[in-house]
N, C-alpha and C positions, 0 to 999 in steps of 0.2 A: 663639842655637842655636847649632849647628856656620855653617860656609861652605855656602857653594853652597844655599839658603834664600830668596833674592832672590824679588824680585816679577819674570815676566819683563815687557818693555817690548812690550806687544802682543804681536797670532800665536798661535801654538799652536808647541807641543813636541811632539816622542816618539822616545821609542827601542823598540829592540827588544832583546832577552835571549834566550839562548839556555839553556834548563834543566837540567844532567845532574846527573845522581846514582852519584856511582862513578863517574862517565867514558862512564854512558849518557843518550844524552840525553832528556829526559821531559817537555818542554815547549818552550814561548817566553811571555814576560814583556813586555807592551807599557806603556810610562809615560807620559800624556802629559799635559804639563802647560799651560796656558789661566788667565787672569786669575785671579786668583776659584773657581777648580775643577782639581785633581787626579782624573788618574783613573789606577787598575790594573787591567791587562787578563790573566789568567793563561789560554793554552791546554793543561791539562796531560793526558797518558796517565790513563784509566784503567777500569780493567776490573768487566765484569759477565758472570759467568753463563763466568769464561772467554775473553769477548772480549775481544780489545784497540779502547777507545772514544777520544776525544775526553769533554772536560771541560772550560765553559768557566765562568769566574768574573769578572765585572768590580764593580769598588768604583771609587765615586764620593766624594769628599768637598772639602765646601766648604776655604776657604783663608780665614784674613782674609790683613790686610796684609802679615804679616810673614812669608806662608808658611805661616801652624801649622793644623790642622783647628779649624776652626773655631766657637768654642765652647768648650774644651775648650786646654789646656797643656799639649798636645804634637804635635809635626810626627809629619808620613807616614814611615813607616824609610825605606820606598823613595825618596823625594823628599829626604830628609836624603844619602844615599847616592847620590846620579845629579849630585848638582851640588856638587862640590866640587873637592880635600878638603876633605871636617870638620877645623877646625882640633881640637885637641887637649882635650879634659874632654867630661863630658858631658852630653846632655839627654834628656826624656821624651820618645818616640816609639813610634807606635803599628803595628804590623803590620798590614796593612790587610784579609787576606783572615781574620785571626784574630778583629783590634779590640782584642789584647793591647795594653798601655800600659808603659813601663816604664822603668832607664836603658838610655841608647844610649850607650858612651861608646869614642871614639879615644886609646891613649892609647901611640903614636906616626906620626910623621908623616917619612918619609925620601925626598924630594923628590916623583915620582907617585905612590908605598907607603909606604899607611896598613893600620895594624894597631888591634883595640881590641876591641869586644863589644857584640854584642845582644842585651839579656835574658842578660845572664847568658855565652852559648854566643861565643869567639871569631869573629874573623873577621879575612881580609885581603882588603884592593882597591888596586887599579892604577887610573889615570885614566892618560886622557891628553894630550895637549899642552893641549888648549880646559878642560882641568879637567871631565873627563866623568867619569863611569866607565863602562872596559872591563871588568873581570872581575873578580867579585867569588867568593869564597872561602867558606861556610861550614858546619864541619860536614864532613857528607861531600856536599853540595850547591854547588857553580857554577855563576856566570851571567856568559855571554860576549857583548857586543855581538854587534851585526849592524851593515855601515854601512847609510848610509839604502841607500833606494831596493835593497838586494840581497833580488837571488830566496833566497830562505833554506826551499825545503819544511818543514811543522813535522812536529815528531816524529811525532806520533803516525800519519800518512801513513806513516813507515817501516816503523812494525812492523805496519800493517792493512794498504798497500799494497807494501811491500816494494821492490827497488829491481831494474831491468827485467835480465834478465842475457841480452847475445846471443851467438849459437850456442845449438847442441843439442848438442854434443860435445868432451868434452875434460876437464880441468882450471881451474877458475876462477882469474879476477887480478882485478888491479885495471890496470885503464890509463889514464893511469898507470900505472907499476910504484912498490906501499908496499912499501918494503924492510920486514921483521919478525925483528927477533936468534933464532936456536934460541934461548937459550937468555937466561936476566938472570943478573947477578952475585951470588952467592952460593943459588943453586937448588942444594939434597943431596943427591945420589945415592941411588936409592933402586930396591929389586928389583921387574920389573916387575907381578911375582904380585899383589903390599900393595897396590901403588897399583891394579892392577884389582878387588883384592878390598875395597879402601874404596868404588870409584866403585860399586861393589854393593852395600855397605852406606847409600851416601845416595840413590843410586837407589829402594831400597828406605824410605824412612823421607820418602819425600813421598809418597802415595799421589794427590793433583791434582799434576797438573799442566802448573797454566795460571797466568803471574801471575794474584798481589791487589798487593790495596793495600802488606801487607806486605815483597813486593819489591819498593818507595821508602822503605825508613821507617825513618829515621835512625836508624844506628849501630845498625841488624840485621845481622846474621851470615848472613842466609840461613835466615828461617825461616818463606816463601813456597813455592812453588809453581814459580815462572820459575827461565828458565835460571842468573840470576846468581844465583837463590841457591842451588838447586844446584852451584854451581862456589864458588862462597863457602864455603858447609857445609863440602865438601871441604878447598876451603886451608884452613878455621879445626879442622878434624880431623886432620887432615897434619901441622900443625903443633903439635897436642898431643901427636904422637907422636917429636917434630923432623926431623918432615919439613918441606922449605919449601918451595913449588910456584909455578905463574904461574899467573893467569888468561891466558884468552885470549877474548879480544873481534872478533866477526865479525858474519860472512856465513854462512848454510845455507839451499843450496836444491835442493831436491830438485827431481829428472824435471826439466821445463821448462818449470818453472814461478819465478816471482821469487828474490831474494834476499832473507831479511830477519834482525836482528836476532838475532844468537847470541852465550854465552858459552862456554866449558870448559874443560878445564884441561890442563898440561903441565906431568909430570915430566920431569927429569934420572933418568936411566938409569946404577943401576953398574956400571963397562965403556964407558961413554962413549954416544951419540946420546941422544934424548927420546923422551916416551913421550905422545901425543895422546891424552884420556879422554874422553868428553861423558855427564859424568854421570846429565842428561836424559836422554838414550835412550837407555844402552848401544849404540848404531850406532857401530862404529866413524866413527871419524874418515878421511876420505876427498877429497884435491886436486879430488873432484868434487864435494862434499858440503861440505866447512868450509873456510871464506877467512877466513885471519886478520890480521885492522888493525890490530893493537895487541898489544903480548905487557905485559903489567903486574905489582906487585906486591901481590898483593891487600892485601899491609898499610899499602902506599904512596899516593902520588896516582895518580889513573890521567890525570894532566894529557894525555896524548900523546891517549891514547884517544881525549876527550873534544875534543880539537883536529881529530883524524880524522873523528871521527863529524862533525865541522861542517862540513868541506870535502866531504863523504857530499851529506850535504844541501844543501849547494850547488852541486851535479852539477857540482864539480872531477872527479873520477871516475868513469869507467863500470867494470860488472862485464861482462867477457867469458869463452867457456871456450877452448880451446887446443886445440886438437884437436893426438892426439902424430903 
C-alpha cells in the first residue's frame, strides 16, 4: 500500500476539511483514526423542496494491522490520501461513502505535490511539512484542511443563516477590504443588448429558481435551478456565441437582512467598461444588494474564490454598509 497507512501509536488523530465545488463551499469532511478504526464523517449541503439544509453521513471502518479495511484487500480512500504523501504506484482503495473499490494510483511525486488518479479520475494533492494532506483537487471538487482547533462555520450555516450585515444604509463592503479586479484577462467585448437578451433567455430556461442536487454535480454546466447554475449556463451559452465572460462569486443582501452566497456574471462591453447581470432574478446588480467576493473564469480553477470563502467561514472579514 502507499505511504501513510501505518497504524497510529495509540490515541486518536483527526482532521477537518472544507469541501468546495467550483469554488463554492458545500460541506465539511472529518477524518478520525484510532487503533483498529477509521471514521469518515461528512456534513454537506442538501436541498429539499427548495430549502437548503445539511445532510450528515458517517462511515466507520474496522482496520487490520496494516491499515487496510478488515477482511478486504482495500485501504480507505481518505486514509490513503490523508497520511502521506503516498508513494508512486497503485493500491486498491475504497470510497467511504459509496463503498466502490478500485485502483487508486500515484503517477508523480514532486516534493510535497502529488498527482495521480482515483478510480480513473485525475487528482492533485499537496502535503504539509508533517506529511499530512493540506489540499486535494479532484475534478471540480477541492478539499482544504482546517487548522486544529480552528473555529470554522459549517457551509450549510452560511447558506441558511447568511452573514450578518452591519449598518442599514449604503453600499455593501468587506471589512477588511477585499479587492476584486474589474475584469479578467481574455474577456471579450460584447454589446450590452445582446448580453441582456442572453440573461433573459437563461432566466426563462429555469422554471425552478431554487438549488437542487444537480447544482453540485461533477462536470455539470448548470442543469439545476440555483444561482450558480444560472451563471454557468450563461457563461456556456456565451462561449458558444464566441464571447468569454467571468463568473462573480459573492453575497446578496436585501433590505436589512443578512447577506447570503450568490453568483452572477460580468461582461466586458464594447467601448470600455463592464456590465454585471444576474440571470437568476434579472434584478439589477447594485452595490447596495450585490457584493463581489471573487471574479473567476468559468472554464478555469475557482481557487481564489474557494480561498476567500474559507476566510469568510473563519470569520476574518465582516460585511458592512457604507453610507454615502
